[in-house]
C-alpha positions as CSV (number, residue, x, y, z in Angstrom):
1,M,-21.9,50.2,41.3
2,C,-21.5,53.9,42.1
3,A,-21.7,54.8,38.4
4,A,-24.8,52.7,38.0
5,V,-26.6,54.3,41.0
6,L,-25.6,57.8,39.9
7,A,-26.8,57.1,36.3
8,A,-30.1,55.8,37.7
9,E,-30.5,58.8,39.9
10,I,-29.9,61.2,37.0
11,L,-32.3,59.3,34.8
12,S,-35.1,59.4,37.4
13,L,-34.7,63.1,38.1
14,T,-34.5,63.9,34.4
15,L,-37.6,61.8,33.6
16,W,-39.5,63.5,36.5
17,V,-38.5,67.0,35.4
18,S,-39.3,66.3,31.8
19,L,-42.7,64.8,32.5
20,R,-43.5,67.7,34.8
21,G,-42.6,70.2,32.2
22,L,-44.4,68.5,29.4
23,S,-47.6,67.9,31.5
24,T,-47.8,71.6,32.4
25,D,-50.0,73.6,30.1
26,Y,-49.0,77.1,29.2
27,V,-51.4,79.7,30.8
28,P,-50.3,83.3,29.9
29,G,-49.8,85.3,33.0
30,A,-50.3,82.4,35.3
31,N,-48.0,79.4,34.6
32,A,-45.2,79.4,32.1
33,A,-43.3,76.4,33.4
34,G,-44.3,74.2,30.5
35,L,-43.3,76.9,28.0
36,V,-39.9,77.4,29.6
37,Y,-39.2,73.7,29.5
38,R,-40.3,73.4,25.8
39,S,-38.2,76.4,24.8
40,T,-35.2,75.1,26.6
41,V,-35.5,71.7,25.0
42,T,-36.0,73.2,21.5
43,A,-33.0,75.5,22.0
44,A,-30.8,72.7,23.1
45,F,-31.9,70.4,20.3
46,L,-31.3,73.0,17.5
47,G,-28.0,74.2,19.0
48,I,-26.6,70.6,19.2
49,A,-27.9,69.9,15.7
50,V,-26.1,72.9,14.2
51,H,-23.0,72.2,16.2
52,L,-22.8,68.6,14.8
53,V,-23.6,69.7,11.3
54,T,-20.9,72.4,11.2
55,R,-18.3,70.6,13.3
56,G,-16.9,68.7,10.3
57,R,-16.6,71.9,8.3
58,D,-14.4,73.9,10.6
59,G,-11.2,72.1,9.9
60,A,-8.8,73.9,7.7
61,P,-6.0,72.4,5.6
62,A,-2.5,72.6,7.1
63,A,-1.5,75.4,4.6
64,S,-4.5,77.6,5.4
65,P,-3.8,80.8,7.2
66,E,-4.7,81.1,10.9
67,R,-7.0,84.0,10.2
68,S,-9.2,82.0,7.9
69,R,-9.6,79.2,10.6
70,V,-10.5,81.8,13.2
71,R,-13.2,83.3,10.9
72,R,-14.7,79.9,10.3
73,E,-14.8,79.1,14.0
74,R,-16.4,82.5,14.7
75,R,-19.1,81.8,12.0
76,R,-19.7,78.4,13.5
77,R,-20.2,79.8,17.0
78,I,-22.6,82.5,15.7
79,A,-24.6,79.8,13.8
80,V,-24.9,77.7,17.0
81,T,-25.9,80.7,19.1
82,A,-28.5,81.8,16.5
83,A,-30.0,78.3,16.4
84,A,-30.3,78.3,20.2
85,V,-32.0,81.7,20.1
86,V,-34.4,80.5,17.4
87,G,-35.1,77.4,19.5
88,L,-36.1,79.6,22.5
89,A,-38.6,81.4,20.4
90,A,-39.8,78.2,18.6
91,G,-40.8,76.6,21.9
92,R,-44.0,78.6,21.9
93,A,-45.1,76.8,18.7
94,W,-45.7,73.5,20.7
95,A,-46.6,75.1,24.1
96,H,-49.8,73.0,24.3
97,L,-48.6,69.9,22.5
98,G,-48.6,66.6,24.4
99,V,-49.9,68.0,27.7
100,A,-52.6,65.5,28.2
101,Y,-50.4,62.6,27.1
102,A,-47.5,63.5,29.4
103,S,-49.8,64.2,32.3
104,N,-51.3,60.7,31.9
105,V,-47.9,59.1,31.9
106,L,-46.7,61.1,34.9
107,N,-49.8,60.4,36.9
108,W,-49.6,56.7,36.1
109,L,-46.0,56.5,37.2
110,Q,-46.7,58.4,40.4
111,N,-50.0,56.9,41.4
112,A,-50.5,53.4,39.8
113,S,-47.1,51.8,39.0
114,V,-44.3,50.1,40.9
115,L,-42.7,53.5,41.5
116,M,-45.8,54.4,43.6
117,L,-44.6,51.8,46.1
118,I,-41.4,53.8,46.8
119,G,-42.8,57.3,46.6
120,G,-42.7,57.9,42.9
121,L,-39.8,59.2,40.8
122,R,-38.7,61.7,43.5
123,G,-38.8,59.0,46.2
124,L,-36.6,56.8,43.9
125,A,-34.1,59.7,43.5
126,T,-34.1,60.2,47.3
127,R,-33.3,56.5,48.0
128,L,-30.6,56.4,45.3
129,T,-29.0,59.5,46.9
130,L,-28.8,57.7,50.3
131,W,-27.4,54.6,48.6
132,L,-24.8,56.7,46.7
133,A,-23.7,58.3,50.0
134,L,-23.2,54.9,51.7
135,L,-21.3,53.6,48.7
136,G,-19.0,56.7,48.8
137,A,-18.5,56.1,52.5
138,S,-17.5,52.5,51.8
139,L,-15.0,53.5,49.2
140,A,-13.5,56.2,51.4
141,T,-13.2,53.7,54.3
142,S,-11.4,51.2,52.0
143,R,-8.8,53.8,51.1
144,G,-8.4,55.3,54.6
145,K,-9.9,58.6,53.4
146,H,-12.9,58.7,55.6
147,I,-13.4,61.7,58.0
148,R,-11.5,61.0,61.2
149,I,-9.7,62.9,64.0
150,D,-6.0,62.1,63.7
151,V,-4.6,64.4,66.4
152,V,-3.6,61.5,68.6
153,L,-1.6,59.9,65.8
154,R,0.3,63.2,65.4
155,Y,1.4,63.4,69.0
156,V,2.0,59.8,70.1
157,P,5.5,58.4,69.9
158,T,6.3,56.5,66.7
159,R,6.4,53.1,68.3
160,F,2.8,53.6,69.5
161,A,1.4,54.9,66.2
162,R,0.5,51.4,64.8
163,P,-1.3,50.2,68.0
164,T,-3.1,53.6,68.2
165,A,-4.3,53.3,64.6
166,I,-5.5,49.7,65.2
167,V,-7.5,50.8,68.3
168,G,-9.1,53.6,66.3
169,Q,-10.2,51.2,63.5
170,L,-11.6,48.7,66.0
171,A,-13.4,51.4,67.9
172,A,-15.0,52.6,64.6
173,A,-16.1,49.0,63.8
174,V,-17.7,48.7,67.3
175,M,-19.6,51.9,66.8
176,C,-20.9,50.7,63.4
177,A,-21.9,47.4,65.0
178,F,-24.0,49.2,67.7
179,A,-25.5,51.5,65.0
180,V,-26.5,48.4,62.9
181,V,-28.3,46.8,65.9
182,G,-29.9,50.1,66.8
183,F,-31.2,50.8,63.3
184,L,-32.5,47.2,62.9
185,D,-34.4,47.4,66.2
186,Y,-35.9,50.8,65.5
187,I,-36.9,49.9,61.9
188,S,-38.5,46.6,63.1
189,I,-40.7,48.5,65.6
190,A,-41.4,51.8,63.8
191,A,-41.7,50.5,60.2
192,Y,-42.7,46.9,60.5
193,R,-44.8,47.3,63.7
194,A,-43.1,44.6,65.6
195,A,-44.0,44.5,69.3
196,A,-41.5,46.2,71.5
197,V,-42.7,44.4,74.6
198,A,-44.7,41.3,75.3
199,P,-45.9,39.4,78.4
200,C,-43.1,37.6,80.2
201,W,-43.1,33.9,79.7
202,N,-42.7,33.2,83.5
203,D,-45.0,36.0,84.7
204,M,-47.9,37.0,82.4
205,T,-48.6,40.1,84.5
206,Q,-45.3,41.6,83.7
207,S,-44.0,43.0,80.4
208,C,-40.6,42.0,78.9
209,E,-38.8,43.3,75.9
210,T,-39.4,41.1,72.9
211,T,-36.4,39.2,71.6
212,A,-34.5,39.8,68.4
213,R,-35.9,36.5,67.0
214,Q,-39.5,37.6,67.6
215,K,-38.8,40.9,65.9
216,L,-37.1,39.2,63.0
217,A,-40.1,36.9,62.6
218,T,-42.4,39.9,62.3
219,V,-40.1,41.6,59.8
220,T,-39.7,38.5,57.7
221,R,-43.5,38.0,57.6
222,E,-44.2,41.6,56.6
223,M,-41.4,41.5,53.9
224,R,-43.0,38.4,52.3
225,S,-46.3,40.3,52.1
226,D,-44.6,43.4,50.7
227,F,-42.8,41.5,48.0
228,F,-46.0,39.6,47.1
229,L,-47.7,43.0,46.6
230,L,-44.8,44.1,44.6
231,G,-45.2,41.2,42.2
232,R,-48.9,41.9,41.9
233,Q,-48.3,45.5,41.1
234,M,-45.8,44.5,38.5
235,S,-48.5,42.3,36.9
236,L,-50.8,45.3,36.8
237,D,-48.1,47.4,35.2
238,C,-47.7,44.9,32.4
239,K,-51.4,45.4,31.7
240,S,-51.3,49.2,32.1
241,L,-48.1,50.0,30.1
242,P,-49.5,49.2,26.6
243,K,-52.6,51.2,27.3
244,V,-50.8,54.2,28.7
245,I,-48.4,54.2,25.7
246,A,-51.4,54.2,23.4
247,G,-52.8,57.2,25.2
248,T,-55.6,55.6,27.2
249,P,-56.2,57.2,30.6
250,Y,-54.5,55.0,33.1
251,D,-57.5,55.0,35.4
252,K,-60.2,54.5,32.7
253,W,-59.5,51.0,31.4
254,M,-59.8,48.4,34.2
255,T,-63.4,47.3,34.7
256,A,-64.9,45.4,37.6
257,D,-64.7,42.1,35.8
258,E,-61.0,42.6,35.0
259,W,-60.2,43.7,38.5
260,N,-62.0,40.7,40.0
261,G,-60.3,38.3,37.6
262,W,-56.9,39.8,38.4
263,L,-57.5,39.3,42.2
264,E,-58.5,35.7,41.7
265,S,-55.3,34.9,39.6
266,A,-53.0,34.8,42.6
267,N,-53.0,33.2,46.0
268,W,-53.7,36.2,48.3
269,T,-54.8,34.0,51.2
270,A,-51.2,32.8,51.7
271,H,-50.4,36.3,53.0
272,F,-53.7,37.9,54.0
273,D,-57.0,37.0,55.7
274,K,-59.5,35.6,53.2
275,A,-62.3,37.9,54.4
276,A,-60.1,40.9,53.8
277,V,-59.2,39.7,50.4
278,D,-62.8,39.1,49.5
279,A,-63.6,42.6,50.5
280,L,-61.4,43.9,47.7
281,H,-63.7,42.5,45.1
282,M,-65.9,45.0,43.1
283,A,-69.6,44.5,42.6
284,P,-70.6,43.1,39.2
285,P,-71.3,45.9,36.7
286,D,-74.9,47.1,36.2
287,P,-75.8,47.2,32.5
288,T,-78.1,50.2,33.1
289,A,-75.5,52.3,35.0
290,P,-72.4,54.0,33.7
291,A,-69.3,51.8,33.6
292,L,-67.2,51.8,36.7
293,Y,-63.4,51.7,36.5
294,R,-60.8,50.7,39.0
295,M,-57.4,52.3,39.3
296,P,-54.7,49.7,38.5
297,Q,-53.2,50.1,41.9
298,V,-52.5,47.2,44.3
299,A,-54.3,47.4,47.6
300,V,-53.3,46.1,51.1
301,P,-56.1,43.8,52.3
302,G,-57.5,44.2,55.8
303,T,-55.3,47.2,56.9
304,G,-57.2,50.1,55.4
305,E,-53.8,51.5,54.3
306,E,-52.8,52.6,50.9
307,A,-50.0,50.9,49.1
308,R,-48.3,54.2,48.4
309,G,-44.8,54.1,49.9
310,L,-45.2,50.5,51.0
311,L,-41.6,49.5,50.0
312,V,-40.0,52.5,51.6
313,R,-39.4,50.5,54.8
314,E,-37.5,47.8,52.8
315,L,-35.4,50.5,51.2
316,T,-34.7,52.0,54.7
317,L,-32.7,48.8,55.5
318,V,-30.0,50.3,53.3
319,F,-28.8,52.2,56.5
320,P,-28.0,49.1,58.6
321,M,-26.7,47.2,55.5
322,G,-24.4,50.1,54.6
323,L,-23.1,50.4,58.2
324,A,-22.5,46.7,58.4
325,V,-20.3,47.0,55.3
326,L,-18.4,49.9,56.9
327,M,-17.9,47.7,60.0
328,V,-16.3,45.0,57.9
329,K,-14.2,47.6,56.1
330,F,-12.9,48.9,59.4
331,L,-12.0,45.4,60.6
332,L,-10.2,44.7,57.4
333,R,-8.4,48.0,57.6
334,A,-7.2,47.1,61.2
335,L,-5.9,43.8,59.9
336,L,-4.0,45.6,57.1
337,V,-2.5,48.0,59.6
338,L,-1.5,45.1,61.8
339,A,0.2,43.4,58.9
340,G,2.0,46.6,57.9
341,R,0.3,46.7,54.5
342,V,-1.0,50.3,54.9
343,P,0.8,53.3,56.4
344,V,-0.3,54.9,59.7
345,D,1.1,58.3,58.8
346,P,-1.8,60.9,59.1
347,E,-0.6,62.6,56.0
348,A,-0.9,59.4,53.9
349,S,-4.7,59.9,53.6
350,H,-4.2,63.3,51.9
351,E,-2.1,61.9,49.1
352,E,-3.5,61.7,45.6
353,E,-3.9,58.2,44.3
354,D,-3.4,59.2,40.7
355,L,0.0,60.7,41.6
356,A,0.9,57.6,43.6
357,R,0.1,55.4,40.6
358,A,2.1,57.7,38.4
359,G,5.0,57.2,40.7
360,D,4.6,53.4,40.4
361,R,4.8,53.7,36.6
362,G,8.1,55.6,36.9
363,L,6.6,59.0,36.4
364,P,7.3,62.0,38.7
365,A,4.5,63.7,40.6
366,G,3.8,66.1,37.7
367,G,3.1,63.3,35.3
368,A,6.0,64.1,33.0
369,P,8.2,61.2,31.8
370,A,11.0,60.3,34.1
371,P,14.5,61.3,32.8
372,L,16.5,58.6,31.2
373,P,19.5,57.3,33.2
374,E,22.8,58.7,32.1
375,R,25.0,56.4,30.0
376,T,28.3,55.5,31.5
């Protein structure tokens, strides 16, 4: 999972940087970002191509002298370097190529696609970074390599080391549990607009704190609406993607009739007020007036809010979910300590796992084969 999240983060950042570079037109003396990107890509492409072509030719027969092999390797390096330099200069040849196309793709991804609901490509990379951090914390907790203060374990008597370690693991689990409750309560009020207080049931003149069930009901209702809008935006993306690939401006293809037909193809009133949904309809087109187009971006009926960043609040739930996993890991770690399955020595967390596995295979710490036993 860590590898998949890391690969997705690298892909999103690479795509964002590439589209930004390709969509930036070269203006001498003003903006050279597009030219720098194109020159870098061209140099990398030509350098890799020459490297692959010459790689199979640098091998020398076993009887060839070492000096000949060194000369071939030197020529190969010079060829790759020359290709990269030529690529840097050749980037200017296509400094204006594909600017409008890349700009259209980038603006669609950022403003009128599913990615718009989570803040675009940069927002996706940010959320993946947080997810990766929590996954790393979970792995570290499972192996006892999380950050901790072990000064007590170093000074207590040996017979108290195990109980002290168990108390520490349980204390960490309790702190994670409080953090989970606190995050969920804050997110429900700040992100999902759940009421923090309500009139008391036995005295309507007094205000009482709303219960967890009431907040959960609000969060559940809002999440249903958000996922409904996510599905509607995905349906718009299916219509927009072929046109964007073909080069059609992403905001110049959806007419009023197409927008109204798309609205009527789903049951919006199951999640929103009918009057608010009806207000989203566009007026019928006037044959005597220029054509009006609608951006293929989902709208939130009745709230007056844009859908941009709508799903960020769902992604924020990764914090309490990650802390809940850590709580379980600390509890399991306490059980393993109680059962004597893991050491309580403070130095054990600093040992390299690869070296430990090498020792299990009969290899010494350096990785060299273990000496054979002497024959008697």
